[in-house]
N, C-alpha and C positions, 0 to 999 in steps of 0.2 A: 166909422162905418155903422150904419143902422141896418140891422138884418131882421127880417120876419122869420120866425120859426113856426112853420105850419103844423097843425094837428099834433101838438104835444100831448093833448088829452083827447080821448074819443068820447062819444056821447055817454056811454055807460059810466066811464070814469068821472065825467062832469056831474052826472046825476048823483053819484056817491059823494063827491066833494061838496056839492051844495047841500046835501042832506046832513053831512057832518057839520058844516058851517052853521046851518040853521039851528043846531042844538048847542053850539059852542059858546062859551063866555068870551066877551070882548072887553077891552080896556081902552082908555084914551091913548091914541096913537102918539101923542107928544111925549109919552114916557120913554119911548125908544129913540127920540130925536136928539141930535146934537144941539148945542146952544143956539146957533144961528137958525137952523131949520125949525126949531121949536116955535119960533115966532110966527111961522107961516103954515104950519102943519095943522090940519083940522080933519082928522079921520079917526077910525077905530081899528084896532088890531086884535087879532086873536090872542087871548091871554097866554103867556108863556108857561111852560112846564105842565101842559095838560095832555091827556090822552088823545084829545082831538088833534092836537098839533102833530103828534107822532103818526097818527093815521093819515093825515093830509100829506105829510112829508113822504110817506111810503108811496102814495099815489102820484103826487105831483113831481117830486124830485126823482122818484124811481123812473118816471118816463122822460123827464127833461135830460138827465145825464146820459141817456142812451141815444138821444136824437142826433143824427149826423150833422145837421146844421149847427147845433150847439157845439159838438165836439170839434169840428173843423173851423168854425167861426170864432170860438172863444179860446181854443187851445188851453183848456182849463188846467190849472195847477191846484187851486183850492176853490171850493164853493161854499158859500154861507148857508146856514139854515135860513129858510125864507121867513118873511113876515106875511101873514094873511090879512089883508086890509079891506075894510068896508067903508064905503063913502055913501052916506045917506043924503037926503035932500039938504042943500045948503052947505055941504062939506066940500073941501078941495084942499089943494096943497100948493102954496105959493112958490114962486120961482126960487130955486136953490141948486146948489151943487152937493152931491153926496160926500160924506166924510171920506178922506183919503185912506185912513187906516180904520178898520172896524174889528169887532169881535170882542165879546165879553171874556172868552177864554183864549184860545190860540188866536193871535192877531194875524190879519191878512190885509193886503193892499187891495183896494176896490178899483180894479181896472175897468170892469164891465158891469153894467146894471141890466137886469132882466125882469120884465114884467110879464106874467102869465095871466091872460084874461080868463075869468072863471064864469062869467055869465054873458048872455047875449047882448050885443050893443043896442038892440031894439028895446031892451028892458029898462033902460035908463036914458035920460037926456043930459047933455053936458058930459063932464067926466073925461074929456079927451086928455091923453098924455101929450104934452107939447114939448118938443125937444128942439133946442137951438142948435143948428148945424151951420157949416160954412155955406150951405145952399139956402139958408133961411130957416124959418120955423117949420118943423114937421109935426103934423097933428096925427096922433095914432089912437085908433079905437077899433080893435080887431075882433073878429068872431071869437066866441067862447072856445077855449082849447088852444088857441094860437098864442104865441109869445113874441115880444120884441126885445132885441138885444142892442145896446148902444153904449158908447164910452161913458163911464161913470163921471168923467170930468165935464160932461155937458151940462150947461144950464138947462133946467127943465122944470115943468110944473104940471099939476093936474087941475084942469078947469073945474069950477064948481058944478056939482051935480044939481040939476034943477028939478028932476023928477026921477023916481025909482031909486035903485041903489046899485053901486058899482062894486064888484068883487074881484080882487086880484091877489096873486101871489107875487111877491117881490124878493129877489135875491141878488147877490153880487158875486163876482168871480175874480179871483186873482189869476191872471193869465201867465202862461210860460213866456209870452211875448208881450211886454208891457206897453210898447208903442202902438197906438191904434192904427197908424198908417202902415206899419209893417204887418200888423194882423190883417189889414184889408188887402195888401198885396199878396200875402200868403193864401188868403181865402180865394181870391181870383185865380191864383196859380193852381190851387187845389182843384177848382172847378174845371180848368182847362186840362189838367192832368187826368181827371176822371173821364172826361170826354175822349181823350186820346187813348186811354187804357181800354175804353169800351169799343172804339172804332178801329183802332190800329195798335193792338197790344204788342205786336212783334216789331214794330217800326223803330228804327234807331232814334228818330225824333222823340218818340214817346219815352224811351229810356233816358234821353237827355233832359227832357222836361221833368221827369220824375226825379232824376238825380239833383237837379237844381232845387226843386221843392224841398226834398229831404235835407239837403245841405244848408239851405237857408234857415230851416227850422233849427238845425244843429248850431248854426252860427248865432242865431238871435235868441234862442231859448235860455231862460234862467230857471234853475231848479233849486 
C-alpha cells in the first residue's frame, strides 16, 4: 500500500525547517548505508548528534506522529529517528531495498518507509522517488510538507537530481501489523468505518463494521 500523507508540515514549519537545514552540517550519506546500499547511494545527510537534528525532529516528527493518515495507515509500534537528506546536482540513490532490521540502539523491524518532502518540487529537477509496486513503477514527487508511506520491502530508487537540490526527511516504522496486505485491508476498513460513524453512528451496521475492525486489529497486532 502506497499512501500520501498530506500537509504533515505547514508553510511556517517548512520555513523554519529549511532555515535550520541551511545552517546545519552535512556528511556523506553512505556513512549510514548498509553494505549493498552503499554502492548506489549518493547523497548528503545531516550530521548526527547535532542540535539541528533535535530541532528538526521536534518539528517534523512532532507533526508526523499525530497525523491521522500515519496513525491509521501505519499502525505504528516503533518509529525511527529520521535522516535528513540533501541531494544536490548529480546526486541520486540507485535501486535498493531497505535493511530489514535497523537501529544503532534498540533494534526495530523496518516494515514501512516514509519520506517527508521539505522543499517545493519546482525548486529542483529530477529527484523523483521511484517505487516498484505490483501495479508497476510509481514515481513520487510531492509538494513540500507532504509525505509518502510505502512498504520498506519495496525496491525503490531516487532519480538523479539534474538541477537545484532535493531536501527530504526519511524514517521507518515497525508496525503492529507486519503484513502490508493486512495493513491495507485495515486501512480501507478504517475509512469505511469512519464514514459510517459520521453518517449513521447509531445504526447496527455501523456497530458491526466497527467491531470487525477492532477485532481484526486485535487478531493481527503484535506487541
